[in-house]
N, C-alpha and C positions, 0 to 999 in steps of 0.2 A: 503494499500500499504506500502511495506517494504522499508526502505531506504537502499541505497547502503552503504556499510561499507567504511570508509576513509582507503585508503591504505598508507603504509609507503613509505618514498622516495626510499628505497631500492627496494621495490616491483615495484614502478613506473619505476625505472632504469632498472630492469630486463625486464619488460614489453615493453619498448621502446628501449633496447639496440640494436636490430636489425637494427634500423635506422642509427645507427653509420655506419655500413657496407654498407647499402644502399647508404648512402650519400657519402661514400668513392668512390663507383663506380660511382655515379652520378657526383661527382666533376671531376673525371678523364674524363668523357664524356664531360662535359661542358668546361673544359679547353682545351681539345685536340682534339675534333672532328673536328673543323674547320681546325686545323693544319693537322690532318690526311687527310681530304678530299682534302685540297689543294696540299698536297704531291701527292695524287693519280690523281691529274689533275683538280680539280674543279676551276673555276674562281671566284673571290671575289664576283661578282654580282649574282652568282648562288648558293652561300653558303646557303643563306636563304631557297632556294627551297629544297636542299638536307636535311636540318635540319627539313623540314616539316615531315619527317618519324617519328620524336619523338612525336610531338603533335597529328598527325592522329592516330597513334596506341593508344596513351593515350585516345583519345576521344572515341574510340571503346572499348578498354579493360577495363578501369576503371569502367564505369557504369555496364558492365556485371560481373566484378569481384565482385563489390559491391553488386549487386543484388544476385548473387548465394552464396556469402559468408554470407549473412544474413540467407540463407536457408541451409546451409551445417552444418550438425553435425555428426561427427564420432569420432573415438577413440582419434583423435588429438585435437578435439574441433571445434570451428566454424571458426575462422580466421587462426589458425595455419596450416591447410593444404595448404593454399594458400602461406604462408610464405615459406614453404619447396619447393613447386614447383617453385615458383618465384625465390628462392635463387639458385636453381640448374640451371635453364635457364639463369639467370643473369650471373652466374659464367662462363658458357660456352661462352656467348656472349662477355664477357670482354676479354677472352682469344683470341677469333677470330677477334675482331674488328681491332687490329693493324697488323693483318696478312692477310688481305683481298687480298693482291696481290698474295698470294700463291695458291689461288683457280683458277688461270688462267695462261696460259703460255704467255710468252712475245709476241708471234705471234697474240695473240687475244686482245691486249690492245686497239685497235681501233674498236673492234667489240661491239655488244650491251652490252655484259657483260664485260665492262671495269672495272679496279680496283675501279674507283670512285663510280661506281654504285654498286659494291660488297660492298664497304665501307659504302655506304648509306643504303644498305639492312642490314648490321650488326648493324648500328645505330638503325634502326627500330626494329630488333630483341631484342637488348639490352633494348631499352626504353620500349618495350611491356613487357619484363621480369621484369624490375624494377617496372612497373606499377602493375603487378600481385602481387608482394610483398609489395609495398608501400601503396596502398589504404587500405587493411585490417589493417595495423598498425595504420592508423588514426582512423579508425572505432573502433579498439580495445580500444582506449582511451575513447571514448564515451561509450563502452560497460562496462568498468570496473570501471570507476571513477564516483562519484557523481558530480552533476553540480558545486558544490563549489570548486572541485579540477581540473576542466577542464583547467583552466589557468596554474595551476601547472604542469598538465600532459603534455599539449602542449609545455609549456616553457622547461621542462626537455627534451622532444623530441627534441626541437630546439637545446639545449645544446649539446646533443649527435650528432645531425645532424652537428653541427659546429665542433666538434672534428674530425669526419670523413671527413668532407669537407676540413678543414685545411690540414691535413695530405694528403688527396688525391690530392688536388691541388699542394702541394709541391713535391709530389713523383717524377715526372720526374727530376726536379731540384736536389732533394736528391740523386737520382740514378746516376746523372752526377757528382755531386760534391763530394759525400762521398763514392760511391761504384764503380766509374770509368767507368760507361757505357757512351758511346759517345752520344752526342746530335746531331751529323751529321750523314748522311747516304748517299748512292748513290741515284741519282734522281729516284723518284718513289717508295722509300723504307722508311719505318718508322724507326727512329733512335732506338737504343737499349735502351736508358734510358726511352723512352716512352713505349716501348714494355714490359720491365720488370716491370714498374710501373703498367700496366694494369694487369699483372700476380699476383703482390702483391694484387692489389685491388680485384681480383677474390677470393683469399684465404681469405682476411679479411672480405668481404661481407658473404661469406658462413658460416664462424665461428660465426659472430655476430648474424646472424639470427638464427642459430642453438641454440645459447645461450638462446634467447627469447623462443624459441619452448620448450626447456628443463625445463626452470626455471618458466615459466608462466602457470597457470591453469585458463582456462577460466570458467566463470559462465555457468551453465546448462540452458537449455531452461525453466525449471520450476523457477529457481531462477531469470532470467531476467524477466519472466512474473510477479513475485511477486514484483520486483522492479518498474515495470511499471504500476502495478495495473491492469493487464490483466490476463485472464484465460490462463494457459499454453497450454490447449487443445483447445483453440478457433479456430473455423473453419477458414481456410485460403481461400482467394478468389481464386478459382481454374478455373474460367471461362476465365481467361486471361493467355496467355502463357508468358514466360519471357520477350520477346521483347514488347509485348503489355502492360505489366505491368509496365515496365520502361517508356514507352511513357505516360501512365496514371500517373505515379508519377512525370514526368516532368511537365505535364499540371497542376498538383495540388500541386506543391512544394510550401513551405512557402515563403511568400512575401519577407522576409529578405534575401532569397537566391538570388532573382533577384536584390535586392538593393546592396548586397555585390558583385554580379556579375559584375556590373559596375565597381566597384572599382578593382577587380580582373583583368578585361579586361586591363585596363590602366597599372596595376603594371606588369602583365606578358608580355605585349607588350614590356614594357621597358627592363624586364629581358632577353627576347629572343634576342633583339637588342645587349644586352651586351654580352651574351654568344656567339652569331654568329660572331660578328664583332671585339671584343676586340683584337684578335691576329693580324688579317690584319691591324686593326687601329693603334695599337701601333707600329707594323712593319713599317708601312709607315710614321707615324706621328713623331716617336721618332728616329727609327733607319734608316729611309729612305731605307728600304729593302724589297719591296713588293714581290721579288722573293721568293717562298716558299723553293727553294733549296739552298738559300744563308745563310751564317753564321749569318748575321744579323736578318734574319727572325727566325732562330732557337733560337737565344738569346732572341727575342721578345716573342717567344712561351714560353720559360721558365719563362720570366719575367712576363707574364700574369698569368701563374700558380702561381707565387709568390704573385702577386696583388690579385688574387682570394683567396689565402689562408688567406690574411689580412682581407678581408671583412667576410670571414667565421670565422675566430678567433674572430673578434669583435661580430659577430652574436652569437657565442658560449657564450661568456661572458655577452653580453647584454641580452641573453635569461633569465638569472637569475635575472636580474634587472627588467624584464618586469613584474614579479609577484607583487612586491610592487608598480611599477609605475602604472599598470593597476588597482590595488586595490585602489589607491589614486585618479587617474585621470579618470578611466573608460577605458574600451577596445577601444571604438571608438576614443576618444581623443588621446590616446596613439598611436594608429595606424596611425592616420592623421599626428601627429608630426614626427613619425619615417619615414614615407613615403616622407614627406617634406625634411628631412635631407638626404634621400637616393637620392632624385631628384637633389638637390643642388651638392651632391658629384658626381653624374654621369655626370652632365652638365659641372662640373669644369675640366673634363679630356680634353675637347676640348681646354682649354686655357693653358694647361701645357705641357712641354717637358721633365721635369725632372721626372724620374720614382720614385725617392725617394719622391718627393712632392706628387705624385699621391697617395702614401700611405694614406695621410690624406683624400683624396677623397674617398678611399675605406672604410674609417671608417664610413662615412655617409652611403655608400651603405650597409655596415654590419648591421647597426642600423636597416634599412629598411628591410633587408633580415630576420633578426630575427623576426621582427614583422609580415612580410608576412607569415612565416612559423607557426606562432602561433595564432595571434590575429583573423584572419578571421575564423578559425576553432573553436576557443573557443567561438566566438560570435554565430557561427552557431549552434554549438552542443546543446546549450541550447534550441533551437527552433525545434529540430528534434525528431520525435517519436523513441523510443528505437528499435522497431521491424523493422524500415527501416533506421537505422543509416548508415549501409554499403551502401545501395542503394543510399541515398541522398549525402553521402560524395562522391560516385562515380559520380553522376550527377553533383555535384558541380565542378568536375574536367572539366566540359565543359567550365566553365569560365577561366580556365587555358589554355586549348588547343585552343579555338577559337581565342584568341588574337594572339597566336603564329602561327596558320595557316594563319591569316589575315596578319601578319608580314611577314611570309614566302612568301607569294604570291606577295605582293606589294612592300616589302622593297628592294629586289634586283633591281627591275626596277627603283626605286627612287634613289638608291645609283648609278646606272649607268647613269641615265638621268637627275636627279635633283642635285645630290651631286658630279657629275663629276667624279665618281669613287672613291671618297674619303670616306672610311667607318668610319672615325671619326665623321662625321655628324650624322651617325646612333646612336652613343652613345649619342650625344647632344640631339637628338629627344627623346632617351629613357629617359633621365633625365626629359625633359619636361612632358612626359607622367606619370612619377611618382608623378610629382605635381598635375597632373589632378586626379590621384588615391587618393591623399590625400584630394582633394576637394570632390570627390564622397563619401568617407566614412563618411563625415559629415551628409550626407542625409540618412544614414541607420537607419531604425527605429527598436528599439529593445524592447523587453518586460520585460526583467529581469534586476535588478539592476547591476548584475555582468557585463553586456555588455555595459552598458551606459558609 
């Protein structure tokens, strides 16, 4: 069996650079979708249901993309064809999302195809497109790097994710403060600062993904077979179609995936709460302006973007520290500590009314976010067969989408009937769930020294 060569930092940067653009778009989606949907008429207790569009599409798309990207080989390579298609679709979706109201006339705003449903549909298309692009990027790290560099690869990926997320989260505020685009608009319309932020995000995403496509050369099937110690022309199992093979792979997934899945469930339940409810929570809790058309709500929306940029900036920097910390303490211990800090940070928002102090809370969230984006994949990649890297990375996405779907179904009802319509309690619950995730990761059983 031939060993994979170590890649230089520059090669790893090129290979993962597309994630900067993906996260730029993803950050715009996370920070502004609730704002946009409420502008289009969504009630706060229904926000989590509209956000279900994202995890539902992810649950369907990512395993399929992972499965077929494992089996796709053409002039562009194995993963790069999916990068290109996903980038084109996501670029279009980012342009359309803040313009959902243009697709219907004012006379039809109370019909079935209301602006809020069009907006939710655009959110679904955007998330599906991001998934088409994102999943092969994670698999590419496993394809190209030896096990000893997996932590480095995923940490650099997280660093680039942080850069994209910081600028993406800040973009509406920057458009307002430095470029003169208004953050106010007529009722039912998205403000210009948000619209043009999405346009910039579309351009950045496409250019970044194109950079990776142009600068990265994937290994051939023969080379990958040599690295894994298998024969390149080994007969494939052809008695199962794609769907049946995915079901078979789910039934036979490595045990560590199930164990990590419990940790992922709690972590992503918490993140979904934060993304969905931060804007209405800050608007009510700090600005006392729950009305989406009010100036206070607009200010809260911009402030949430700034707070999100803080946690993403922290994640960007901390991603580089994850490499030596994980080497010294082990991936599991590192991940558990980071999740604990994130849980405490998210819980503390409930007790604060000064958005400047909330920056400290976001530092803890950023440390957790950096670890969530790197450590589970670094732990998992050591336990996956090379020929199914994309498939299992896609299946692993179930443990990201299932908690979001669960949250989306039940949390709106809980906010309305248990929390009295106060979304800040949803953020408090999210912090508690991050602490549960920290406990769960302790029980993950790993085989390699890198993951302990």
